[in-house]
N, C-alpha and C positions, 0 to 999 in steps of 0.2 A: 504493500499500500502507499503510495509516493506520498500522500501527507495533502491532501486538498478534497474539501467537501463541500456540500450544500445543504443549508437548512432555509428553506424559503416559506413553507406552511407555516400556520401558528402552533404554538406548543399544544393548545388544546385539540387541534386535529392529531396531532400523534398520541396524545394521552387517551383521546377516545377510542382509538383502537384496542388498547390494552386493556380496558372494561375492569378497572381497578376501582372499585365501588366508593373508597374514601375521596373526600373532597382534595383537590390538589392546592398544596400550598405554593403559589406561583411568583416566583421572584425575577421572571424574566418578561414579564407583560402579556398584554392579551392580542396584540396586533400580530400579524404575519411576520416571521422572524426576518425574511428577505436577505438571507446570507447566502449569495449565490457561489462565493469563491473564499470560502474561509480557509485560513492557512494555520499552522503550527504556530504556537505562541500566543494566539489571539484567543479572546473569549468565545465558546459557542455554549448552546444550550444543552446542558444534561438532567437527566432524571435518576434521583434516587430515594430511597426510602428508608425511614426512621420511624421506629414506634407506631408502625402500621399506617403513619402518613406519607404520601407522596410528594416531594418536591421536585420542582423545577429551577434549577440556577443555572447563571452562567459560571464557567469555570475554564481556567486555561488550559490549552492543549499542549500537554506535555509536562513530565514530571520526573525528577530526580530525588533520591535520597540526600539527606544532608551531608552524609559522609563522601558524596560522591562528585564534590565540587569542581574537579578536574576534567569534567566532560559535559557533552553538552545534553539537555535534558531531553531523553527519548520520547518520542509521540507514539509510539507502538510498542507491544510486547508480545514475543512470540508464544503461542500457546503450548509449545512443547515444555517450555521452561517456566511459565508464569507462576505456576502453582508451587515449585519447589525450590526455584534459583534464590539466592540471596538478596538480588538487587530489589525485587519488588515484594518480599517477605513484609515490609510494614504496611502495605497498602492492600495484600492480596485479598483480604475479608471485607473490603471496602469498596463495594460493587456499584456500579453505574451502568445507564444505558445512554449511548449517545444517538438520540432520534435525528435521523438525516434523512434527505430526499434522493442523495446521490453521492457518489464519489468519484474521483477522477485518477485516472492513471496515464503515463506517458510511455510510450513504445517506440522504439527505433524503427524508422524508415529505411525505405531502400535508398533513399538519396540522403542517408544520414542525418537527417533532422528528425526530432523527436514530436511524434504525433500524440495530441491529447486523446483520450476517450473517457467518455462519462458512463459509468455503470450504475444502474439502479434495478428496482424490481421490476420484473417482467409485466405486472399487474399496477405498477406505478403507484403502490402502496408505501407506506414508511418504512425505512429501514432501521431496523433496530441494532445497533452494533453493541456487544459488549466491551466493557470497558471497567477498569477499576482507576482509584485515584485517592488523593488526599483533600478532604473538603471539609468545611465548617459545618457541624451538626447543631441542632437546636439548643442553645443555651452555650456554646462556643463561639470563638471568633475566628475570623479568617485568617490565614497565615500567608507572609509573602512567598513560601513554596508550594501553596495549594496548586493542585492541577490534576490531571488525568492522561492515561494512555488508553490507546484501542488494542485489543487483542487480537492479533493475526494469525492465519492458519495458512497451509498451503493452496494454493489455487488449483485444485484438482477437478478433472472431469468437464473440460470446456473452458475454462476462463485462463489457461495456462498460456493460451497465445497472446493475452491481455498483460498479463503481469504473473508474477511466480508467488506472491502473497495475496491475500485479501482478508478484509475484516472477518471475523467471527459474527456472525447476524442471525439472530433468533426470530422465529416467527412469536407472535403476538403474545402467546401463552407461555410460551418459554421466558420470553422476556420478563413477563410480571413474575414468574419462579425465579429469574435470576436477581432481580431487584428485592426479592423478600428477605429481610436478615435472618428469617428462620429455615432458610433453607442451606443444609449444610455445606461446608467448604468440600466436602469430597462429592457430593452432588453437584456441585458448581463447577468442578473440574470435569466430570463427566459429560456434562451437558457442553462444555467447551469443545471436549475432544471428538464428541460424537453425534451432537445433536444441531449444529448450525447448519442454516441453509445451503443447499447445494448449489451449483451452477446452473441448474434447470430454473431456479427460481429467479434469476436476472436475465436482463438484457443490456446491451451496450451498443453505442455508435459513437463514432468521430464527431469531435466539435472543434471550433476554431481555435488557433493558438493563443488568442488574447487572454485564455483563462491561465496561461503561464505566469502571467502578472498579478500578483495577488491584490494589487492596488484597483484591478479591474472588476467592477461588479456589474449585476445587471441579468434580467432573464435571458438575453441573448446570449449568455455564455454557454447555456445548455443546450442550445439549438444544434440539430445534426447537420453535419456538413457533408458534402461528397467525398 
């Protein structure tokens, strides 16, 4: 996953698909998010659950532990290592969903230029990306190093020609289970390894190269090009 995504529908449109009965504690606003070209280190909308309440917050994309100041903050975590490796140990149980409309990948073309592709659900529904992070919970203050990483897996079964990694995406009922603090860590790991959406759930098309500059925004960035 190269590190660019879109969140353009409103947070309530994402939450409605999850069918979580309790009222949303919404800190991102009711308007359409309209983030067509969100880049790492910027804040994007995330969902997390605490004491049976669902929260929507803006959180920085990227996180690193306090003892790893000599390296850039990762934006992704490999599913093969995230549950047991030392780097993400402090946040492994702090589960999030990053609700997106699509993400972008870049592929080397025959003329040695990099062609951007948009990947989204084939049914155009919300994409619920599994993530973990450090974030304030009710009664705690935000910290300078708050942030999140999206968990990625191998792109097997058809998406390999676009990119060799993809976010782990859950269908709605599994996204709700992932968010639930009562879901055991062992169960969460099994979900990541075996229950993410397969390539058949997605469709992709080429988009214009303007998406390569994160300063560019707007609905035209997601349009298909020849």
